[in-house]
C-alpha positions as CSV (number, residue, x, y, z in Angstrom):
1,X,244.8,48.7,122.3
2,X,241.3,50.4,122.1
3,X,241.0,53.6,120.3
4,X,239.3,56.0,122.4
5,X,237.2,58.9,120.9
6,X,237.6,62.3,122.5
7,X,234.7,63.6,124.3
8,X,232.6,66.4,122.7
9,X,234.3,69.8,123.4
10,X,232.8,73.2,122.5
11,X,235.4,73.6,119.6
12,X,235.4,69.8,118.3
13,X,231.9,68.3,117.6
14,X,232.0,64.6,116.5
15,X,229.0,63.6,114.5
16,X,226.2,61.5,116.3
17,X,227.4,58.5,114.3
18,X,230.6,58.5,116.4
19,X,229.4,59.4,119.8
20,X,229.6,56.7,122.3
21,X,228.8,58.7,125.8
22,X,225.5,59.9,127.1
23,X,224.3,63.1,125.9
24,X,225.3,66.2,127.8
25,X,223.0,68.7,129.2
26,X,224.3,71.2,126.3
27,X,223.5,68.9,123.7
28,X,220.0,68.3,125.0
29,X,219.3,71.9,125.4
30,X,220.5,72.7,122.0
31,X,218.3,70.2,120.3
32,X,215.2,71.9,118.8
33,X,213.1,69.1,117.9
34,X,210.9,68.1,121.0
35,X,210.7,64.5,120.1
36,X,214.5,64.2,119.7
37,X,215.0,66.0,123.0
38,X,212.7,63.7,124.8
39,X,214.7,60.9,123.4
40,X,218.2,62.4,124.4
41,X,216.5,63.0,128.0
42,X,215.5,59.4,128.3
43,X,219.2,58.2,126.9
44,X,220.8,60.4,129.5
45,X,218.5,59.1,132.3
46,X,219.0,55.3,131.3
47,X,222.9,55.8,130.9
48,X,223.5,57.8,134.1
49,X,220.6,57.4,136.1
50,X,219.6,61.1,136.3
51,X,216.7,61.6,136.3
52,X,215.8,58.2,137.7
53,X,214.6,56.1,135.1
54,X,211.1,54.7,135.0
55,X,210.6,51.5,137.1
56,X,209.2,49.6,134.0
57,X,212.7,49.5,132.5
58,X,214.1,47.6,135.8
59,X,217.6,49.1,135.2
60,X,217.9,47.9,131.5
61,X,219.6,49.8,129.1
62,X,218.6,49.1,125.6
63,X,216.5,50.5,122.6
64,X,213.5,48.9,124.0
65,X,214.0,50.7,127.5
66,X,214.8,53.9,125.5
67,X,211.5,53.7,123.7
68,X,209.6,53.2,127.0
69,X,211.5,55.7,128.8
70,X,210.9,58.5,126.1
71,X,207.6,57.6,124.9
72,X,208.7,57.1,121.3
73,X,208.0,54.0,119.3
74,X,210.6,51.4,119.3
75,X,210.4,51.2,115.4
76,X,211.2,54.8,115.1
77,X,214.4,54.1,116.9
78,X,215.4,51.0,115.2
79,X,214.4,51.9,111.5
80,X,212.9,55.2,111.5
81,X,214.0,58.8,111.6
82,X,215.4,58.5,115.1
83,X,217.7,55.5,114.3
84,X,220.8,57.5,114.7
85,X,219.7,57.9,118.3
86,X,219.0,54.3,118.7
87,X,222.6,53.6,117.1
88,X,224.1,56.1,119.7
89,X,222.4,54.4,122.6
90,X,223.6,51.1,121.6
91,X,227.1,52.6,121.4
92,X,227.0,54.1,124.8
93,X,225.7,50.9,126.4
94,X,228.4,48.8,124.7
95,X,231.1,51.3,125.9
96,X,229.8,51.2,129.4
97,X,229.4,47.4,129.4
98,X,233.0,46.9,128.0
99,X,234.9,44.8,130.7
100,X,238.6,46.1,131.1
101,X,239.9,43.5,133.6
102,X,238.9,40.1,134.9
103,X,238.3,41.7,138.3
104,X,235.8,44.1,136.6
105,X,234.0,41.2,134.9
106,X,233.6,39.5,138.4
107,X,232.5,42.7,139.9
108,X,230.1,43.1,137.0
109,X,228.7,39.6,137.6
110,X,228.3,40.3,141.2
111,X,226.8,43.6,140.7
112,X,224.2,42.0,138.4
113,X,223.6,39.2,140.7
114,X,222.8,41.8,143.6
115,X,220.8,43.9,141.2
116,X,218.5,40.7,140.4
117,X,218.4,40.0,144.2
118,X,217.1,43.6,144.9
119,X,214.7,43.4,142.2
120,X,213.3,39.9,143.5
121,X,213.4,41.2,147.1
122,X,211.3,44.2,146.0
123,X,208.9,42.0,144.2
124,X,208.5,39.7,147.0
125,X,208.1,42.7,149.4
126,X,205.3,43.9,147.3
127,X,203.6,40.4,147.0
128,X,204.0,40.5,151.0
129,X,202.2,43.7,151.4
130,X,199.7,42.9,149.0
131,X,198.9,39.5,150.8
132,X,198.9,41.3,154.2
133,X,196.4,43.8,152.9
134,X,194.4,41.3,151.5
135,X,194.3,39.4,155.1
136,X,193.6,42.8,156.7
137,X,190.4,42.9,154.7
138,X,189.4,39.4,155.5
139,X,190.1,40.0,159.3
140,X,188.1,43.1,159.1
141,X,185.2,41.4,157.5
142,X,185.3,38.3,159.9
143,X,185.2,40.8,162.8
144,X,182.1,42.5,161.4
145,X,180.5,39.2,161.0
146,X,181.4,38.3,164.7
147,X,179.9,41.6,165.9
148,X,176.7,40.7,164.0
149,X,176.6,37.1,165.5
150,X,177.2,38.4,168.9
151,X,174.3,40.7,168.5
152,X,172.1,38.0,167.0
153,X,173.1,35.5,170.0
154,X,172.4,38.3,172.3
155,X,168.9,39.0,170.6
156,X,168.2,35.2,170.4
157,X,169.2,34.6,174.0
158,X,166.8,37.3,175.1
159,X,164.1,35.7,173.1
160,X,164.8,32.4,174.8
161,X,164.9,34.0,178.1
162,X,161.5,35.7,177.7
163,X,159.8,32.5,176.3
164,X,161.3,30.3,179.2
165,X,159.5,33.1,181.7
166,X,156.2,32.7,179.8
167,X,156.5,29.0,179.9
168,X,157.0,29.0,183.7
169,X,154.1,31.5,184.1
170,X,151.6,29.7,181.9
171,X,150.5,26.2,183.2
172,X,151.1,23.4,180.9
173,X,147.9,21.9,179.1
174,X,148.3,18.7,181.3
175,X,148.3,20.4,184.7
176,X,145.0,22.4,183.6
177,X,142.9,19.1,183.0
178,X,143.3,17.9,186.1
């Protein structure tokens, strides 16, 4: 049976090395160091989705995603002064990913597959929008070229008509000699 650690309460504080849940609002507010506070905010965002994580993380919950979200170098979270927070993130993700029943395992697989389908659909939608915008620009350029061609044709048609009028008024060189 899995040993559950109690959640942090006001009278009992577990050291960071034993925590496996997202940081609470109180923990974030109590942190005096701005860099550590940024990492805690990012960790909370990645683990519970509030505020919404950056799109670059694409729903991933890892130390790399934590580094991206917080703007702190990955090395500092893995081997540096903030490695305790990187370890905390790993423990919290492992706890969230722990599968309890086969049914939950199947649900997680389906959820992950659906999440990948959503990401793929969003990518295809963006590609289609970009292609549509590109085609609209091409259509606009062709419409402008068509307008220029119509004006040129009308101008040339006018010249041709004027030349035909002159040629009918001016007798030809063969008719003058006779």
